[in-house]
C-alpha positions as CSV (number, residue, x, y, z in Angstrom):
1,M,-14.4,70.4,-120.7
2,E,-13.7,69.4,-124.4
3,N,-14.6,71.7,-127.4
4,G,-16.5,73.7,-124.8
5,K,-18.9,71.0,-123.8
6,S,-19.4,70.0,-120.2
7,S,-19.4,66.2,-119.3
8,E,-23.3,66.7,-119.1
9,Q,-23.5,67.6,-122.5
10,R,-22.0,64.9,-124.2
11,G,-24.3,62.3,-123.1
12,F,-26.8,60.1,-124.7
13,T,-29.6,62.5,-126.0
14,I,-31.7,63.0,-129.4
15,S,-30.1,66.6,-129.5
16,N,-26.8,65.0,-129.5
17,L,-27.5,63.1,-132.2
18,L,-29.0,65.9,-134.2
19,L,-25.9,67.8,-133.2
20,E,-23.9,65.2,-134.7
21,G,-25.5,64.1,-138.0
22,S,-26.1,60.6,-136.5
23,L,-29.8,60.6,-135.8
24,G,-30.2,59.4,-139.5
25,V,-28.3,56.4,-138.8
26,F,-29.5,55.7,-135.6
27,L,-33.4,55.8,-137.1
28,A,-32.4,53.7,-139.6
29,V,-31.3,50.9,-137.3
30,V,-34.2,51.2,-135.4
31,L,-36.2,50.8,-138.4
32,F,-34.5,47.9,-140.0
33,V,-34.7,46.1,-136.5
34,V,-38.2,46.5,-136.0
35,F,-38.9,45.7,-139.5
36,I,-36.7,42.4,-139.2
37,I,-38.9,41.4,-136.2
38,I,-42.0,42.1,-137.7
39,F,-41.3,40.1,-140.6
40,S,-39.2,37.4,-139.4
41,D,-40.6,34.7,-137.4
42,G,-37.0,33.4,-136.1
43,F,-35.6,37.3,-135.0
44,L,-36.0,36.8,-131.5
45,T,-35.4,33.4,-130.5
46,S,-32.6,32.1,-128.7
47,S,-30.8,30.1,-131.1
48,N,-30.7,33.5,-133.5
49,F,-29.4,35.4,-130.4
50,F,-26.9,32.3,-129.5
51,A,-25.6,32.3,-133.4
52,T,-25.3,35.9,-133.7
53,S,-23.4,36.6,-129.9
54,R,-21.2,33.4,-131.1
55,A,-20.2,35.4,-134.0
56,F,-19.6,38.5,-132.5
57,S,-17.7,37.0,-129.9
58,L,-14.6,36.5,-132.2
59,W,-14.8,40.5,-133.3
60,I,-15.0,41.2,-129.7
61,V,-11.9,39.2,-128.7
62,V,-10.0,41.0,-131.8
63,G,-11.1,44.4,-130.4
64,F,-9.8,43.7,-127.2
65,S,-6.3,43.2,-128.5
66,Q,-6.7,46.0,-130.9
67,L,-7.6,47.9,-127.7
68,M,-4.5,46.6,-125.8
69,A,-1.8,47.6,-128.8
70,L,-3.3,51.0,-128.3
71,V,-3.8,51.4,-124.9
72,I,0.0,50.5,-124.3
73,G,0.7,53.3,-126.3
74,H,1.8,51.9,-129.9
75,L,-0.2,52.4,-132.4
76,N,0.0,48.7,-133.4
77,L,-2.8,47.7,-136.4
78,S,-1.4,44.5,-136.8
79,A,-3.0,42.8,-133.8
80,G,-6.6,41.9,-136.1
81,A,-4.2,40.5,-139.0
82,I,-2.1,38.6,-136.2
83,G,-5.2,37.1,-134.6
84,R,-6.7,36.2,-137.7
85,L,-3.6,34.4,-138.7
86,S,-3.6,32.6,-135.7
87,A,-7.2,31.9,-135.9
88,V,-6.7,30.1,-139.1
89,C,-3.4,28.1,-138.2
90,T,-5.7,26.9,-135.2
91,G,-8.8,25.8,-137.1
92,Y,-7.1,24.5,-140.0
93,L,-4.9,22.0,-137.7
94,F,-7.7,21.4,-135.9
95,Q,-10.2,20.3,-138.8
96,A,-7.4,19.1,-141.1
97,T,-5.0,16.7,-138.3
98,G,-5.9,14.5,-135.9
99,F,-4.2,16.6,-133.1
100,P,-5.6,17.5,-129.3
101,I,-6.9,20.5,-128.7
102,W,-4.9,21.2,-126.3
103,F,-1.7,21.1,-128.8
104,V,-3.6,23.0,-131.6
105,A,-4.8,25.9,-128.6
106,L,-1.2,25.6,-127.9
107,V,0.1,25.9,-131.7
108,G,-2.0,28.9,-132.2
109,I,-1.2,31.1,-129.1
110,V,2.6,30.5,-130.4
111,V,1.8,31.4,-133.7
112,G,0.3,34.7,-132.5
113,V,2.8,35.3,-129.8
114,G,5.7,34.9,-132.4
115,C,4.2,37.2,-134.8
116,G,3.4,39.7,-132.4
117,R,6.8,39.5,-131.3
118,S,8.4,39.8,-134.6
119,T,6.3,42.9,-135.6
120,V,6.9,45.1,-132.0
121,S,10.7,44.0,-132.5
122,S,10.7,45.4,-136.2
123,S,8.6,48.7,-134.8
124,F,11.4,49.3,-132.5
125,S,14.4,48.3,-134.4
126,Q,12.6,51.1,-137.1
127,G,12.9,53.5,-134.3
128,S,9.5,54.3,-133.5
129,T,9.2,53.8,-129.7
130,H,6.7,55.6,-128.4
131,S,5.9,56.3,-124.7
132,L,3.0,57.9,-123.1
């Protein structure tokens, strides 16, 4: 039990949306999607779904890396920034040089691991060890 509510009361229901004050946001999203479906020819196409899912895939990877940092007990909010730095380095090397893709990907991984390692070791040296 959390806040006096059982697990049956915390599900997705309209009454929970009303109590939490999220019904307005939910309705706004639904109305926006219906509006776009009606007035746009290309919203429900496979090419739009592909482009949208391709864009979201980056944020999903960053979200999972952030989740892992939080799950292991370290509130390390730099995982997103390290992921972006690694992606920018990889993208630049891929576009600006003639290096093969396997080398560029390896450099991106090394940049990410190096920055992550320096962040973890600096947080431990400052005495901010966390345990579960």
